[in-house]
matplotlib code that plots the C-alpha trace (Angstrom):
import matplotlib.pyplot as plt

x = [215.3, 215.4, 211.7, 211.7, 214.8, 213.3, 210.0, 211.5, 213.8, 210.8, 208.9, 211.8, 212.2, 208.6, 208.6, 211.6, 211.5, 214.5, 216.7, 216.2, 218.6, 221.5, 224.2, 223.5, 220.4, 218.3, 220.8, 221.0, 217.3, 216.9, 219.6, 217.7, 214.5, 216.3, 217.8, 214.3, 212.8, 215.5, 215.2, 211.4, 211.8, 214.5, 211.9, 209.4, 212.0, 212.6, 208.8, 208.5, 211.4, 209.8, 206.4, 208.1, 210.0, 206.9, 204.2, 205.9, 203.1, 205.3, 208.2, 211.6, 211.7, 208.7, 210.5, 213.6, 211.8, 212.2, 215.9, 216.3, 214.4, 216.7, 219.7, 218.4, 217.6, 220.9, 222.8, 221.1, 221.5, 225.2, 225.6, 223.6, 225.6, 229.0, 227.9, 226.9, 229.8, 227.6, 228.3, 226.8, 228.2, 224.9, 223.7, 227.0, 226.8, 223.3, 224.2, 227.1, 225.2, 222.0, 223.1, 223.9, 220.4, 218.8, 221.0, 220.0, 216.3, 216.6, 218.6, 216.3, 213.3, 215.0, 214.9, 218.7, 220.5, 224.0, 226.3, 226.6, 230.1, 228.7, 225.8, 228.2, 230.1, 229.2, 230.3, 233.6, 234.3, 233.6, 235.8, 238.6, 238.6, 238.5, 241.5, 243.4, 242.6, 243.8, 247.1, 247.5, 246.9, 249.5, 252.1, 251.3, 251.7, 255.0, 256.3, 255.3, 257.0, 260.3, 260.0, 261.8, 260.1, 256.7, 255.7, 254.8, 251.1, 250.7, 252.6, 250.3, 247.2, 248.3, 249.3, 246.0, 244.0, 245.9, 245.3, 241.6, 240.9, 242.8, 240.8, 237.6, 238.2, 240.2, 237.7, 234.9, 236.6, 237.2, 233.5, 232.4, 234.6, 233.3, 229.6, 229.8, 231.5, 229.0, 225.9, 227.4, 228.0, 231.8, 232.5, 230.8, 231.4, 228.5, 227.1, 228.5, 232.0, 231.2, 229.9, 232.8, 234.9, 231.8, 231.6, 235.2, 234.4, 231.4, 233.5, 236.1, 233.3, 232.2, 235.7, 236.1, 232.8, 234.3, 236.7, 234.0, 232.9, 230.1, 226.6, 223.4, 222.6, 218.8, 218.4, 216.2, 216.4, 219.7, 220.8, 224.5, 227.3, 226.5, 229.6, 228.9, 225.3, 226.4, 228.9, 226.2, 223.7, 226.0, 228.1, 230.1, 231.5, 232.3, 234.2, 235.9, 235.9, 236.7, 240.5, 243.0, 246.6, 249.5, 252.0, 255.6, 258.8, 262.1, 263.5, 260.8, 261.6, 263.7, 267.2, 267.3, 270.0, 269.8, 272.3, 271.3, 270.1, 270.5, 267.7, 269.2, 269.7, 266.2, 264.8, 266.9, 265.6, 262.0, 262.6, 264.0, 261.0, 258.6, 260.3, 259.9, 257.2, 254.2, 253.9, 250.7, 250.9, 250.4, 249.2, 250.2, 248.0, 246.6, 248.2, 246.6]
y = [133.4, 137.2, 137.5, 134.5, 135.7, 139.2, 137.8, 135.7, 138.5, 140.9, 138.4, 138.0, 141.8, 142.3, 139.2, 140.3, 144.1, 143.9, 142.7, 146.2, 147.7, 145.3, 147.4, 148.4, 146.3, 149.1, 149.8, 146.1, 145.8, 149.0, 147.6, 144.4, 146.2, 148.3, 145.2, 143.6, 146.6, 146.6, 142.9, 143.2, 145.9, 143.7, 140.8, 143.2, 143.9, 140.2, 139.5, 142.3, 140.9, 137.5, 139.0, 141.1, 138.2, 136.0, 138.5, 141.6, 143.7, 146.4, 148.7, 147.9, 151.3, 150.4, 147.1, 148.9, 151.5, 149.3, 148.9, 152.6, 153.4, 151.0, 152.8, 156.2, 155.0, 153.1, 156.5, 157.5, 153.9, 154.0, 157.3, 155.8, 152.6, 154.4, 156.5, 153.5, 151.2, 148.8, 146.8, 148.3, 146.2, 145.6, 149.2, 150.6, 148.4, 149.7, 153.4, 153.5, 151.8, 154.0, 155.5, 152.1, 150.8, 153.8, 153.2, 149.5, 150.3, 152.9, 150.5, 147.6, 149.8, 151.0, 154.6, 154.9, 153.2, 153.3, 150.3, 148.1, 149.3, 152.9, 151.7, 150.1, 153.4, 153.9, 150.3, 150.9, 153.9, 151.8, 148.9, 151.3, 152.7, 149.2, 148.3, 151.2, 150.1, 146.6, 147.9, 149.9, 146.8, 144.8, 147.6, 147.9, 144.1, 144.1, 146.9, 145.1, 141.9, 143.8, 145.7, 143.8, 145.8, 144.4, 141.1, 138.0, 138.2, 141.7, 140.6, 137.6, 139.7, 142.2, 139.5, 137.6, 140.9, 141.7, 138.2, 138.3, 141.7, 140.7, 137.5, 139.6, 142.6, 141.1, 138.3, 140.8, 143.1, 140.2, 139.3, 142.8, 143.0, 139.6, 140.5, 143.9, 142.3, 139.4, 141.7, 143.9, 140.8, 141.2, 137.7, 134.3, 132.8, 131.2, 132.7, 129.9, 130.8, 134.5, 134.0, 131.8, 134.8, 136.1, 132.8, 133.1, 136.5, 135.0, 132.2, 134.7, 136.7, 133.6, 133.0, 136.7, 136.6, 134.3, 137.0, 139.7, 141.3, 139.8, 140.1, 141.3, 139.6, 140.0, 137.7, 134.8, 136.3, 134.7, 137.9, 136.9, 136.3, 133.4, 131.4, 131.7, 130.8, 127.7, 126.6, 127.0, 125.1, 122.2, 121.3, 118.8, 121.6, 123.6, 120.6, 119.1, 121.8, 124.9, 124.3, 126.7, 125.6, 126.7, 124.2, 125.2, 123.7, 123.3, 126.3, 128.6, 127.6, 130.2, 129.0, 128.2, 129.6, 126.6, 123.8, 120.6, 117.9, 114.3, 111.7, 110.1, 113.4, 114.4, 111.3, 111.9, 115.4, 114.3, 111.7, 114.4, 116.6, 113.9, 113.3, 116.9, 117.6, 119.6, 122.8, 124.8, 128.4, 130.8, 134.3, 136.8, 139.7, 140.5, 139.9, 137.6]
z = [-30.6, -30.1, -29.4, -27.1, -25.2, -24.8, -23.7, -21.0, -19.9, -19.6, -17.5, -15.1, -15.0, -13.9, -11.7, -9.6, -9.0, -6.7, -9.6, -11.2, -8.7, -9.4, -10.9, -14.6, -14.8, -16.2, -19.0, -19.9, -20.0, -22.1, -24.5, -24.9, -25.8, -28.4, -29.9, -30.0, -31.7, -34.4, -35.1, -35.4, -38.0, -39.7, -39.7, -41.4, -44.1, -44.7, -45.0, -47.5, -49.5, -49.7, -50.7, -53.4, -54.9, -55.0, -56.0, -57.5, -55.9, -54.4, -55.4, -54.0, -52.5, -50.3, -49.4, -48.3, -46.1, -42.9, -43.6, -44.2, -41.0, -39.1, -40.5, -39.4, -35.9, -35.6, -35.6, -32.4, -31.0, -31.7, -29.8, -26.8, -26.9, -27.0, -24.0, -21.9, -23.1, -25.0, -28.2, -31.4, -34.3, -36.0, -35.5, -36.8, -39.9, -40.6, -39.9, -42.3, -45.1, -45.2, -48.6, -50.0, -49.2, -51.0, -54.1, -54.1, -54.0, -56.8, -58.9, -58.5, -59.4, -62.5, -61.4, -61.9, -64.7, -63.3, -63.5, -60.4, -59.8, -59.4, -57.3, -54.8, -54.4, -50.7, -50.0, -51.9, -49.7, -46.6, -47.7, -48.6, -45.0, -43.6, -45.8, -44.4, -40.9, -41.8, -43.1, -39.9, -37.8, -39.8, -39.5, -35.8, -35.3, -37.2, -35.0, -31.8, -33.0, -33.4, -30.1, -27.2, -24.5, -25.3, -23.6, -25.6, -24.8, -26.3, -29.4, -29.9, -29.3, -32.0, -34.4, -34.0, -34.4, -37.6, -39.1, -38.1, -39.6, -42.8, -43.1, -42.7, -44.9, -47.8, -48.7, -48.4, -50.8, -53.3, -53.0, -53.7, -56.8, -58.1, -57.4, -59.2, -62.2, -62.2, -62.1, -64.9, -67.0, -67.2, -65.8, -66.3, -62.9, -61.0, -57.9, -55.7, -56.6, -56.2, -52.7, -51.4, -50.2, -48.3, -46.5, -45.5, -43.9, -42.1, -40.6, -39.5, -37.8, -36.0, -34.6, -33.7, -31.7, -29.2, -27.9, -27.7, -24.5, -22.4, -23.7, -22.1, -18.8, -19.3, -22.3, -21.2, -17.7, -16.7, -14.8, -14.8, -17.3, -19.6, -18.7, -15.0, -15.7, -17.6, -14.9, -12.2, -14.3, -15.0, -11.9, -13.9, -16.1, -12.9, -11.4, -14.5, -17.2, -15.3, -15.2, -16.4, -17.1, -19.2, -20.5, -19.9, -21.5, -19.7, -21.6, -20.1, -16.5, -14.8, -13.6, -9.9, -7.7, -5.3, -5.8, -7.6, -5.3, -6.3, -6.0, -2.9, -1.1, -2.1, -0.4, 2.7, 2.9, 2.6, 5.4, 7.7, 6.9, 7.9, 11.2, 12.2, 14.8, 13.7, 15.8, 15.7, 14.7, 17.6, 17.0, 19.7, 18.5, 21.9, 25.3, 27.8]

ax = plt.figure().add_subplot(projection="3d")
ax.plot(x, y, z, "-o")
ax.set_aspect("equal")
plt.show()
């Protein structure tokens, strides 16, 4: 999908030269090419892993070279993305785990004989920092809930963020503990049970992706926001699905200062309004 989307986007880029001058088109296109290059290197790593598992012809250190190279390049990409206000979640994950990838390759080759709990030391440090951030998000949400000056929307946003990050980091930490103990032989659980917390974190990531910022407009050459492109492509969605409403209860309605009008009086007022003549609006901006 990445290769196909970048190919179509590059074709549209060269087919329509005037589109290169539309706002931040050059930055979007450059970000798409960077993402394509990183995914091609990731594809090379996956192919080497499959070949290693089937043939045992290479060392694991050779297999992890593309992943280590991605991690080194991702540091520069993260700086560039932060400068141009672009998303860099994948690049940040690779950049902070470069030491972890080296430890995994050395452990799988038997060069180091540490236990898996020691091998996962860089990941323990990263999860510890993430857990501190989750605690901060929970405390911040609790403070906002007790502050009357904050509106309800900000309270809900902080609460949802705290719940999302908790559902992401805590199951990931549980998975890491179970995996280290399983690989060291301390527990006898099967891998299906060990991986279940990781699946919870993945589902949480899927739900969190729906509130992320807009993506790159040059994927598949759409040249606009995906939601706007989808509404323009399907007129039925634009007519029937593009409706925004907010249900309100009787308690949420503000009290009216006008006196209550009975049903009969309301009908009488409507009848009087219908009998009034319609006078056109005259604008006297310029004298005759």
